[in-house]
C-alpha positions as protocol buffer text, in pm:
chain_id: "A"
residue {
  index: 1
  type: UNK
  ca { x: -572 y: 13209 z: 21028 }
}
residue {
  index: 2
  type: UNK
  ca { x: -618 y: 13309 z: 20636 }
}
residue {
  index: 3
  type: UNK
  ca { x: -371 y: 13599 z: 20711 }
}
residue {
  index: 4
  type: UNK
  ca { x: -87 y: 13368 z: 20905 }
}
residue {
  index: 5
  type: UNK
  ca { x: -142 y: 13137 z: 20598 }
}
residue {
  index: 6
  type: UNK
  ca { x: -147 y: 13405 z: 20362 }
}
residue {
  index: 7
  type: UNK
  ca { x: 228 y: 13555 z: 20511 }
}
residue {
  index: 8
  type: UNK
  ca { x: 332 y: 13190 z: 20535 }
}
residue {
  index: 9
  type: UNK
  ca { x: 295 y: 13122 z: 20165 }
}
residue {
  index: 10
  type: UNK
  ca { x: 476 y: 13461 z: 20082 }
}
residue {
  index: 11
  type: UNK
  ca { x: 704 y: 13379 z: 20295 }
}
residue {
  index: 12
  type: UNK
  ca { x: 757 y: 13013 z: 20096 }
}
residue {
  index: 13
  type: UNK
  ca { x: 725 y: 13187 z: 19757 }
}
residue {
  index: 14
  type: UNK
  ca { x: 1045 y: 13386 z: 19827 }
}
residue {
  index: 15
  type: UNK
  ca { x: 1254 y: 13148 z: 19995 }
}
residue {
  index: 16
  type: UNK
  ca { x: 1211 y: 12954 z: 19647 }
}
residue {
  index: 17
  type: UNK
  ca { x: 1282 y: 13259 z: 19471 }
}
residue {
  index: 18
  type: UNK
  ca { x: 1602 y: 13317 z: 19604 }
}
residue {
  index: 19
  type: UNK
  ca { x: 1723 y: 12958 z: 19564 }
}
residue {
  index: 20
  type: UNK
  ca { x: 2072 y: 12955 z: 19356 }
}
residue {
  index: 21
  type: UNK
  ca { x: 2007 y: 12897 z: 18982 }
}
residue {
  index: 22
  type: UNK
  ca { x: 2156 y: 12588 z: 18906 }
}
residue {
  index: 23
  type: UNK
  ca { x: 2557 y: 12609 z: 18860 }
}
residue {
  index: 24
  type: UNK
  ca { x: 2651 y: 12454 z: 18588 }
}
residue {
  index: 25
  type: UNK
  ca { x: 2987 y: 12514 z: 18594 }
}
residue {
  index: 26
  type: UNK
  ca { x: 2989 y: 12369 z: 18976 }
}
residue {
  index: 27
  type: UNK
  ca { x: 3256 y: 12133 z: 19150 }
}
residue {
  index: 28
  type: UNK
  ca { x: 3229 y: 11803 z: 18924 }
}
residue {
  index: 29
  type: UNK
  ca { x: 3152 y: 11947 z: 18577 }
}
residue {
  index: 30
  type: UNK
  ca { x: 3571 y: 11980 z: 18522 }
}
residue {
  index: 31
  type: UNK
  ca { x: 3692 y: 11912 z: 18182 }
}
residue {
  index: 32
  type: UNK
  ca { x: 3962 y: 11725 z: 18024 }
}
residue {
  index: 33
  type: UNK
  ca { x: 4255 y: 11888 z: 17831 }
}
residue {
  index: 34
  type: UNK
  ca { x: 4090 y: 11678 z: 17517 }
}
residue {
  index: 35
  type: UNK
  ca { x: 3754 y: 11830 z: 17583 }
}
residue {
  index: 36
  type: UNK
  ca { x: 3876 y: 12155 z: 17521 }
}
residue {
  index: 37
  type: UNK
  ca { x: 3741 y: 12353 z: 17250 }
}
residue {
  index: 38
  type: UNK
  ca { x: 4034 y: 12637 z: 17133 }
}
residue {
  index: 39
  type: UNK
  ca { x: 4200 y: 12796 z: 16855 }
}
residue {
  index: 40
  type: UNK
  ca { x: 4486 y: 12977 z: 16720 }
}
residue {
  index: 41
  type: UNK
  ca { x: 4365 y: 13140 z: 16366 }
}
residue {
  index: 42
  type: UNK
  ca { x: 4626 y: 13344 z: 16188 }
}
residue {
  index: 43
  type: UNK
  ca { x: 4534 y: 13627 z: 16019 }
}
residue {
  index: 44
  type: UNK
  ca { x: 4620 y: 13550 z: 15596 }
}
residue {
  index: 45
  type: UNK
  ca { x: 4785 y: 13838 z: 15409 }
}
residue {
  index: 46
  type: UNK
  ca { x: 4844 y: 13814 z: 15083 }
}
residue {
  index: 47
  type: UNK
  ca { x: 4842 y: 13402 z: 15087 }
}
residue {
  index: 48
  type: UNK
  ca { x: 5099 y: 13419 z: 15396 }
}
residue {
  index: 49
  type: UNK
  ca { x: 5057 y: 13357 z: 15717 }
}
residue {
  index: 50
  type: UNK
  ca { x: 5128 y: 13651 z: 15933 }
}
residue {
  index: 51
  type: UNK
  ca { x: 5228 y: 13733 z: 16324 }
}
residue {
  index: 52
  type: UNK
  ca { x: 4854 y: 13827 z: 16407 }
}
residue {
  index: 53
  type: UNK
  ca { x: 4671 y: 13541 z: 16571 }
}
residue {
  index: 54
  type: UNK
  ca { x: 4297 y: 13529 z: 16682 }
}
residue {
  index: 55
  type: UNK
  ca { x: 4292 y: 13351 z: 17022 }
}
residue {
  index: 56
  type: UNK
  ca { x: 3950 y: 13219 z: 17130 }
}
residue {
  index: 57
  type: UNK
  ca { x: 3787 y: 12978 z: 17378 }
}
residue {
  index: 58
  type: UNK
  ca { x: 3462 y: 12803 z: 17347 }
}
residue {
  index: 59
  type: UNK
  ca { x: 3514 y: 12584 z: 17643 }
}
residue {
  index: 60
  type: UNK
  ca { x: 3383 y: 12625 z: 18007 }
}
residue {
  index: 61
  type: UNK
  ca { x: 3671 y: 12748 z: 18199 }
}
residue {
  index: 62
  type: UNK
  ca { x: 3868 y: 13059 z: 18277 }
}
residue {
  index: 63
  type: UNK
  ca { x: 4135 y: 13121 z: 18009 }
}
residue {
  index: 64
  type: UNK
  ca { x: 4495 y: 13231 z: 18012 }
}
residue {
  index: 65
  type: UNK
  ca { x: 4715 y: 13208 z: 17699 }
}
residue {
  index: 66
  type: UNK
  ca { x: 5082 y: 13246 z: 17704 }
}
residue {
  index: 67
  type: UNK
  ca { x: 5187 y: 13337 z: 17341 }
}
residue {
  index: 68
  type: UNK
  ca { x: 5521 y: 13357 z: 17440 }
}
residue {
  index: 69
  type: UNK
  ca { x: 5591 y: 13737 z: 17501 }
}
residue {
  index: 70
  type: UNK
  ca { x: 5290 y: 13800 z: 17692 }
}
residue {
  index: 71
  type: UNK
  ca { x: 5000 y: 13630 z: 17849 }
}
residue {
  index: 72
  type: UNK
  ca { x: 4636 y: 13741 z: 17769 }
}
residue {
  index: 73
  type: UNK
  ca { x: 4316 y: 13622 z: 18033 }
}
residue {
  index: 74
  type: UNK
  ca { x: 4067 y: 13723 z: 17794 }
}
residue {
  index: 75
  type: UNK
  ca { x: 3845 y: 13471 z: 17685 }
}
residue {
  index: 76
  type: UNK
  ca { x: 3901 y: 13583 z: 17267 }
}
residue {
  index: 77
  type: UNK
  ca { x: 4158 y: 13798 z: 17195 }
}
residue {
  index: 78
  type: UNK
  ca { x: 4398 y: 13916 z: 16908 }
}
residue {
  index: 79
  type: UNK
  ca { x: 4749 y: 13890 z: 16987 }
}
residue {
  index: 80
  type: UNK
  ca { x: 5081 y: 13975 z: 16796 }
}
residue {
  index: 81
  type: UNK
  ca { x: 5389 y: 13737 z: 16787 }
}
residue {
  index: 82
  type: UNK
  ca { x: 5738 y: 13863 z: 16745 }
}
residue {
  index: 83
  type: UNK
  ca { x: 5958 y: 13580 z: 16596 }
}
residue {
  index: 84
  type: UNK
  ca { x: 5897 y: 13355 z: 16229 }
}
residue {
  index: 85
  type: UNK
  ca { x: 5876 y: 13028 z: 16179 }
}
residue {
  index: 86
  type: UNK
  ca { x: 5688 y: 12786 z: 16429 }
}
residue {
  index: 87
  type: UNK
  ca { x: 5577 y: 12932 z: 16805 }
}
residue {
  index: 88
  type: UNK
  ca { x: 5398 y: 12731 z: 17060 }
}
residue {
  index: 89
  type: UNK
  ca { x: 5076 y: 12925 z: 17245 }
}
residue {
  index: 90
  type: UNK
  ca { x: 5019 y: 12776 z: 17582 }
}
residue {
  index: 91
  type: UNK
  ca { x: 4616 y: 12769 z: 17690 }
}
residue {
  index: 92
  type: UNK
  ca { x: 4588 y: 12683 z: 18056 }
}
residue {
  index: 93
  type: UNK
  ca { x: 4221 y: 12641 z: 18136 }
}
residue {
  index: 94
  type: UNK
  ca { x: 4073 y: 12700 z: 18524 }
}
residue {
  index: 95
  type: UNK
  ca { x: 3799 y: 12423 z: 18575 }
}
residue {
  index: 96
  type: UNK
  ca { x: 3515 y: 12537 z: 18844 }
}
residue {
  index: 97
  type: UNK
  ca { x: 3676 y: 12271 z: 19094 }
}
residue {
  index: 98
  type: UNK
  ca { x: 4029 y: 12479 z: 19064 }
}
residue {
  index: 99
  type: UNK
  ca { x: 4180 y: 12227 z: 18875 }
}
residue {
  index: 100
  type: UNK
  ca { x: 4384 y: 12324 z: 18581 }
}
residue {
  index: 101
  type: UNK
  ca { x: 4448 y: 12193 z: 18221 }
}
residue {
  index: 102
  type: UNK
  ca { x: 4692 y: 12293 z: 17958 }
}
residue {
  index: 103
  type: UNK
  ca { x: 4689 y: 12254 z: 17599 }
}
residue {
  index: 104
  type: UNK
  ca { x: 4979 y: 12347 z: 17334 }
}
residue {
  index: 105
  type: UNK
  ca { x: 4898 y: 12508 z: 17008 }
}
residue {
  index: 106
  type: UNK
  ca { x: 5186 y: 12537 z: 16714 }
}
residue {
  index: 107
  type: UNK
  ca { x: 5138 y: 12814 z: 16501 }
}
residue {
  index: 108
  type: UNK
  ca { x: 5374 y: 12847 z: 16212 }
}
residue {
  index: 109
  type: UNK
  ca { x: 5451 y: 13260 z: 16108 }
}
residue {
  index: 110
  type: UNK
  ca { x: 5548 y: 13313 z: 15743 }
}
residue {
  index: 111
  type: UNK
  ca { x: 5644 y: 13634 z: 15796 }
}
residue {
  index: 112
  type: UNK
  ca { x: 5640 y: 13912 z: 16046 }
}
residue {
  index: 113
  type: UNK
  ca { x: 5345 y: 14136 z: 15833 }
}
residue {
  index: 114
  type: UNK
  ca { x: 5265 y: 14330 z: 16124 }
}
residue {
  index: 115
  type: UNK
  ca { x: 5516 y: 14532 z: 16246 }
}
residue {
  index: 116
  type: UNK
  ca { x: 5701 y: 14449 z: 16629 }
}
residue {
  index: 117
  type: UNK
  ca { x: 6015 y: 14586 z: 16775 }
}
residue {
  index: 118
  type: UNK
  ca { x: 6323 y: 14425 z: 16606 }
}
residue {
  index: 119
  type: UNK
  ca { x: 6473 y: 14449 z: 16999 }
}
residue {
  index: 120
  type: UNK
  ca { x: 6273 y: 14083 z: 17025 }
}
residue {
  index: 121
  type: UNK
  ca { x: 6523 y: 13955 z: 16749 }
}
residue {
  index: 122
  type: UNK
  ca { x: 6780 y: 14168 z: 16862 }
}
residue {
  index: 123
  type: UNK
  ca { x: 6787 y: 14050 z: 17227 }
}
residue {
  index: 124
  type: UNK
  ca { x: 6701 y: 13669 z: 17194 }
}
residue {
  index: 125
  type: UNK
  ca { x: 6774 y: 13572 z: 16857 }
}
residue {
  index: 126
  type: UNK
  ca { x: 6400 y: 13432 z: 16808 }
}
residue {
  index: 127
  type: UNK
  ca { x: 6473 y: 13181 z: 17167 }
}
residue {
  index: 128
  type: UNK
  ca { x: 6742 y: 13276 z: 17382 }
}
residue {
  index: 129
  type: UNK
  ca { x: 7043 y: 13470 z: 17390 }
}
residue {
  index: 130
  type: UNK
  ca { x: 7347 y: 13517 z: 17611 }
}
residue {
  index: 131
  type: UNK
  ca { x: 7494 y: 13894 z: 17713 }
}
residue {
  index: 132
  type: UNK
  ca { x: 7805 y: 14004 z: 17861 }
}
residue {
  index: 133
  type: UNK
  ca { x: 7990 y: 14276 z: 17942 }
}
residue {
  index: 134
  type: UNK
  ca { x: 8205 y: 14395 z: 17635 }
}
residue {
  index: 135
  type: UNK
  ca { x: 8558 y: 14400 z: 17764 }
}
residue {
  index: 136
  type: UNK
  ca { x: 8625 y: 14505 z: 17400 }
}
residue {
  index: 137
  type: UNK
  ca { x: 8557 y: 14876 z: 17500 }
}
residue {
  index: 138
  type: UNK
  ca { x: 8735 y: 15094 z: 17702 }
}
residue {
  index: 139
  type: UNK
  ca { x: 8521 y: 15056 z: 17995 }
}
residue {
  index: 140
  type: UNK
  ca { x: 8188 y: 14844 z: 18092 }
}
residue {
  index: 141
  type: UNK
  ca { x: 7971 y: 15067 z: 18325 }
}
residue {
  index: 142
  type: UNK
  ca { x: 8034 y: 15367 z: 18531 }
}
residue {
  index: 143
  type: UNK
  ca { x: 7870 y: 15739 z: 18510 }
}
residue {
  index: 144
  type: UNK
  ca { x: 7863 y: 16015 z: 18290 }
}
residue {
  index: 145
  type: UNK
  ca { x: 7635 y: 16285 z: 18147 }
}
residue {
  index: 146
  type: UNK
  ca { x: 7294 y: 16217 z: 18102 }
}
residue {
  index: 147
  type: UNK
  ca { x: 7143 y: 16323 z: 17762 }
}
residue {
  index: 148
  type: UNK
  ca { x: 7549 y: 16378 z: 17690 }
}
residue {
  index: 149
  type: UNK
  ca { x: 7769 y: 16099 z: 17702 }
}
residue {
  index: 150
  type: UNK
  ca { x: 7659 y: 15772 z: 17524 }
}
residue {
  index: 151
  type: UNK
  ca { x: 7906 y: 15537 z: 17734 }
}
residue {
  index: 152
  type: UNK
  ca { x: 8097 y: 15572 z: 18106 }
}
residue {
  index: 153
  type: UNK
  ca { x: 8310 y: 15889 z: 18057 }
}
residue {
  index: 154
  type: UNK
  ca { x: 8327 y: 16043 z: 18450 }
}
residue {
  index: 155
  type: UNK
  ca { x: 8399 y: 15686 z: 18674 }
}
residue {
  index: 156
  type: UNK
  ca { x: 8498 y: 15397 z: 18452 }
}
residue {
  index: 157
  type: UNK
  ca { x: 8511 y: 15053 z: 18540 }
}
residue {
  index: 158
  type: UNK
  ca { x: 8652 y: 14741 z: 18393 }
}
residue {
  index: 159
  type: UNK
  ca { x: 8480 y: 14397 z: 18410 }
}
residue {
  index: 160
  type: UNK
  ca { x: 8752 y: 14313 z: 18682 }
}
residue {
  index: 161
  type: UNK
  ca { x: 8614 y: 14570 z: 18882 }
}
residue {
  index: 162
  type: UNK
  ca { x: 8269 y: 14503 z: 18888 }
}
residue {
  index: 163
  type: UNK
  ca { x: 8297 y: 14241 z: 19200 }
}
residue {
  index: 164
  type: UNK
  ca { x: 8346 y: 14518 z: 19402 }
}
residue {
  index: 165
  type: UNK
  ca { x: 7991 y: 14700 z: 19335 }
}
residue {
  index: 166
  type: UNK
  ca { x: 7795 y: 14417 z: 19279 }
}
residue {
  index: 167
  type: UNK
  ca { x: 7967 y: 14048 z: 19381 }
}
residue {
  index: 168
  type: UNK
  ca { x: 7958 y: 13767 z: 19137 }
}
residue {
  index: 169
  type: UNK
  ca { x: 7834 y: 13978 z: 18867 }
}
residue {
  index: 170
  type: UNK
  ca { x: 8163 y: 14056 z: 18690 }
}
residue {
  index: 171
  type: UNK
  ca { x: 8408 y: 13837 z: 18556 }
}
residue {
  index: 172
  type: UNK
  ca { x: 8216 y: 13451 z: 18475 }
}
residue {
  index: 173
  type: UNK
  ca { x: 7877 y: 13635 z: 18511 }
}
residue {
  index: 174
  type: UNK
  ca { x: 7586 y: 13671 z: 18232 }
}
residue {
  index: 175
  type: UNK
  ca { x: 7243 y: 13753 z: 18131 }
}
residue {
  index: 176
  type: UNK
  ca { x: 6984 y: 13484 z: 17932 }
}
residue {
  index: 177
  type: UNK
  ca { x: 6713 y: 13687 z: 17752 }
}
residue {
  index: 178
  type: UNK
  ca { x: 6439 y: 13465 z: 17616 }
}
residue {
  index: 179
  type: UNK
  ca { x: 6217 y: 13501 z: 17384 }
}
residue {
  index: 180
  type: UNK
  ca { x: 5954 y: 13285 z: 17579 }
}
residue {
  index: 181
  type: UNK
  ca { x: 5775 y: 13448 z: 17814 }
}
residue {
  index: 182
  type: UNK
  ca { x: 5999 y: 13761 z: 17820 }
}
residue {
  index: 183
  type: UNK
  ca { x: 6194 y: 13606 z: 18055 }
}
residue {
  index: 184
  type: UNK
  ca { x: 6571 y: 13713 z: 18183 }
}
residue {
  index: 185
  type: UNK
  ca { x: 6783 y: 13531 z: 18359 }
}
residue {
  index: 186
  type: UNK
  ca { x: 7100 y: 13683 z: 18538 }
}
residue {
  index: 187
  type: UNK
  ca { x: 7361 y: 13411 z: 18615 }
}
residue {
  index: 188
  type: UNK
  ca { x: 7633 y: 13485 z: 18824 }
}
residue {
  index: 189
  type: UNK
  ca { x: 8029 y: 13359 z: 18804 }
}
residue {
  index: 190
  type: UNK
  ca { x: 7918 y: 13143 z: 19126 }
}
residue {
  index: 191
  type: UNK
  ca { x: 7617 y: 12997 z: 18935 }
}
residue {
  index: 192
  type: UNK
  ca { x: 7324 y: 13104 z: 19135 }
}
residue {
  index: 193
  type: UNK
  ca { x: 7055 y: 13230 z: 18874 }
}
residue {
  index: 194
  type: UNK
  ca { x: 6770 y: 13498 z: 18969 }
}
residue {
  index: 195
  type: UNK
  ca { x: 6498 y: 13509 z: 18704 }
}
residue {
  index: 196
  type: UNK
  ca { x: 6284 y: 13798 z: 18635 }
}
residue {
  index: 197
  type: UNK
  ca { x: 6130 y: 13944 z: 18317 }
}
residue {
  index: 198
  type: UNK
  ca { x: 6171 y: 14213 z: 18099 }
}
residue {
  index: 199
  type: UNK
  ca { x: 5946 y: 14448 z: 17835 }
}
residue {
  index: 200
  type: UNK
  ca { x: 6046 y: 14741 z: 17580 }
}
residue {
  index: 201
  type: UNK
  ca { x: 5872 y: 15022 z: 17530 }
}
residue {
  index: 202
  type: UNK
  ca { x: 6015 y: 15169 z: 17204 }
}
residue {
  index: 203
  type: UNK
  ca { x: 5773 y: 15511 z: 17184 }
}
residue {
  index: 204
  type: UNK
  ca { x: 5989 y: 15637 z: 17530 }
}
residue {
  index: 205
  type: UNK
  ca { x: 6245 y: 15810 z: 17326 }
}
residue {
  index: 206
  type: UNK
  ca { x: 6516 y: 16070 z: 17444 }
}
residue {
  index: 207
  type: UNK
  ca { x: 6661 y: 16338 z: 17273 }
}
residue {
  index: 208
  type: UNK
  ca { x: 6948 y: 16603 z: 17323 }
}
residue {
  index: 209
  type: UNK
  ca { x: 6933 y: 16973 z: 17321 }
}
residue {
  index: 210
  type: UNK
  ca { x: 7008 y: 16985 z: 16962 }
}
residue {
  index: 211
  type: UNK
  ca { x: 6721 y: 16712 z: 16860 }
}
residue {
  index: 212
  type: UNK
  ca { x: 6977 y: 16466 z: 16833 }
}
residue {
  index: 213
  type: UNK
  ca { x: 6801 y: 16105 z: 16934 }
}
residue {
  index: 214
  type: UNK
  ca { x: 7054 y: 16012 z: 17276 }
}
residue {
  index: 215
  type: UNK
  ca { x: 6800 y: 15698 z: 17389 }
}
residue {
  index: 216
  type: UNK
  ca { x: 6546 y: 15517 z: 17121 }
}
residue {
  index: 217
  type: UNK
  ca { x: 6336 y: 15315 z: 17403 }
}
residue {
  index: 218
  type: UNK
  ca { x: 6294 y: 15187 z: 17715 }
}
residue {
  index: 219
  type: UNK
  ca { x: 6388 y: 14842 z: 17835 }
}
residue {
  index: 220
  type: UNK
  ca { x: 6199 y: 14773 z: 18205 }
}
residue {
  index: 221
  type: UNK
  ca { x: 6287 y: 14441 z: 18412 }
}
residue {
  index: 222
  type: UNK
  ca { x: 6073 y: 14298 z: 18674 }
}
residue {
  index: 223
  type: UNK
  ca { x: 6225 y: 14081 z: 18976 }
}
residue {
  index: 224
  type: UNK
  ca { x: 6554 y: 14101 z: 18814 }
}
residue {
  index: 225
  type: UNK
  ca { x: 6817 y: 14405 z: 18742 }
}
residue {
  index: 226
  type: UNK
  ca { x: 7086 y: 14398 z: 18462 }
}
residue {
  index: 227
  type: UNK
  ca { x: 7451 y: 14257 z: 18587 }
}
residue {
  index: 228
  type: UNK
  ca { x: 7584 y: 14531 z: 18826 }
}
residue {
  index: 229
  type: UNK
  ca { x: 7200 y: 14702 z: 18820 }
}
residue {
  index: 230
  type: UNK
  ca { x: 7263 y: 14929 z: 19060 }
}
residue {
  index: 231
  type: UNK
  ca { x: 7272 y: 15322 z: 19148 }
}
residue {
  index: 232
  type: UNK
  ca { x: 7556 y: 15381 z: 19413 }
}
residue {
  index: 233
  type: UNK
  ca { x: 7479 y: 15755 z: 19468 }
}
residue {
  index: 234
  type: UNK
  ca { x: 7112 y: 15671 z: 19533 }
}
residue {
  index: 235
  type: UNK
  ca { x: 7199 y: 15437 z: 19812 }
}
residue {
  index: 236
  type: UNK
  ca { x: 7287 y: 15127 z: 19559 }
}
residue {
  index: 237
  type: UNK
  ca { x: 6924 y: 15161 z: 19469 }
}
residue {
  index: 238
  type: UNK
  ca { x: 6830 y: 14881 z: 19232 }
}
residue {
  index: 239
  type: UNK
  ca { x: 6707 y: 14958 z: 18865 }
}
residue {
  index: 240
  type: UNK
  ca { x: 6444 y: 14813 z: 18695 }
}
residue {
  index: 241
  type: UNK
  ca { x: 6422 y: 15092 z: 18389 }
}
residue {
  index: 242
  type: UNK
  ca { x: 6687 y: 15134 z: 18150 }
}
residue {
  index: 243
  type: UNK
  ca { x: 6722 y: 15385 z: 17870 }
}
residue {
  index: 244
  type: UNK
  ca { x: 6856 y: 15217 z: 17544 }
}
residue {
  index: 245
  type: UNK
  ca { x: 7106 y: 15403 z: 17374 }
}
residue {
  index: 246
  type: UNK
  ca { x: 7259 y: 15102 z: 17179 }
}
residue {
  index: 247
  type: UNK
  ca { x: 7038 y: 14770 z: 17083 }
}
residue {
  index: 248
  type: UNK
  ca { x: 7159 y: 14566 z: 16814 }
}
residue {
  index: 249
  type: UNK
  ca { x: 7227 y: 14205 z: 16748 }
}
residue {
  index: 250
  type: UNK
  ca { x: 7573 y: 14246 z: 16890 }
}
residue {
  index: 251
  type: UNK
  ca { x: 7644 y: 14556 z: 17094 }
}
residue {
  index: 252
  type: UNK
  ca { x: 7371 y: 14685 z: 17384 }
}
residue {
  index: 253
  type: UNK
  ca { x: 7451 y: 15031 z: 17551 }
}
residue {
  index: 254
  type: UNK
  ca { x: 7190 y: 15101 z: 17876 }
}
residue {
  index: 255
  type: UNK
  ca { x: 7147 y: 15422 z: 18093 }
}
residue {
  index: 256
  type: UNK
  ca { x: 6960 y: 15540 z: 18380 }
}
residue {
  index: 257
  type: UNK
  ca { x: 6973 y: 15896 z: 18534 }
}
residue {
  index: 258
  type: UNK
  ca { x: 6968 y: 15948 z: 18877 }
}
residue {
  index: 259
  type: UNK
  ca { x: 6631 y: 16099 z: 19024 }
}
residue {
  index: 260
  type: UNK
  ca { x: 6608 y: 16472 z: 18917 }
}
residue {
  index: 261
  type: UNK
  ca { x: 6868 y: 16450 z: 18684 }
}
residue {
  index: 262
  type: UNK
  ca { x: 6877 y: 16700 z: 18408 }
}
residue {
  index: 263
  type: UNK
  ca { x: 7093 y: 16733 z: 18118 }
}
residue {
  index: 264
  type: UNK
  ca { x: 7443 y: 16641 z: 18208 }
}
residue {
  index: 265
  type: UNK
  ca { x: 7303 y: 16515 z: 18518 }
}
residue {
  index: 266
  type: UNK
  ca { x: 7500 y: 16215 z: 18676 }
}
residue {
  index: 267
  type: UNK
  ca { x: 7378 y: 15900 z: 18489 }
}
residue {
  index: 268
  type: UNK
  ca { x: 7508 y: 15564 z: 18477 }
}
residue {
  index: 269
  type: UNK
  ca { x: 7582 y: 15338 z: 18168 }
}
residue {
  index: 270
  type: UNK
  ca { x: 7586 y: 14965 z: 18102 }
}
residue {
  index: 271
  type: UNK
  ca { x: 7817 y: 14793 z: 17820 }
}
residue {
  index: 272
  type: UNK
  ca { x: 7733 y: 14496 z: 17699 }
}
residue {
  index: 273
  type: UNK
  ca { x: 7797 y: 14250 z: 17389 }
}
residue {
  index: 274
  type: UNK
  ca { x: 7649 y: 13915 z: 17275 }
}
residue {
  index: 275
  type: UNK
  ca { x: 7802 y: 13617 z: 17362 }
}
């Protein structure tokens, strides 16, 4: 009997030891947006509020910070803003019961102390900006030589020809680049909108054989292409990555090489202007 009692005692001890620790974040402990303890603290440089911001969440919720051109899920993180003036940082917290709460923190950027690609400003003017086919140029779309031409040179099309390749993406169509969320909206001539996002990588330069820079970076999109963003010789495959040949506040020229193309192989070109 003593042995049985001893075994039962051990089992009882083990069962008690295996009980879960109290879940202080369990259902019922959800907080409200007013109870959030979050901060967005700017780095001050020479007395000016810079574009580098330290985000900190001391609340018992999971974090999601939307700082305009990106999102981070870290409780504490340091991010770069890309425009001066007022910037909204939108925090979304996830409570243990699955409910979401949101709060917006506004920060004022005096200057872009820490470098950011100027292409953000070129594309969006700090908010959003419309881009259309550049009908002032000899051609707006077509093909030419990869690492050779800087615009359509072989088979060239005008804006009025685009609908034959991509219906609704010629005359009357446009693209809207928004800073908030790095959002790209393609608006077809019939009013249909396709929404996605975009990003830069200005470290991915392409040079010609003589060392001349041909492309100064890459522009990639997700869930949406540029107007007429296809590669005809590859079964009209959608194009989501573009070499940036020209991008300033007024002009944008992009290119895409067909798979395996070397110097003077076939590339496709897009020619746009700010509206």
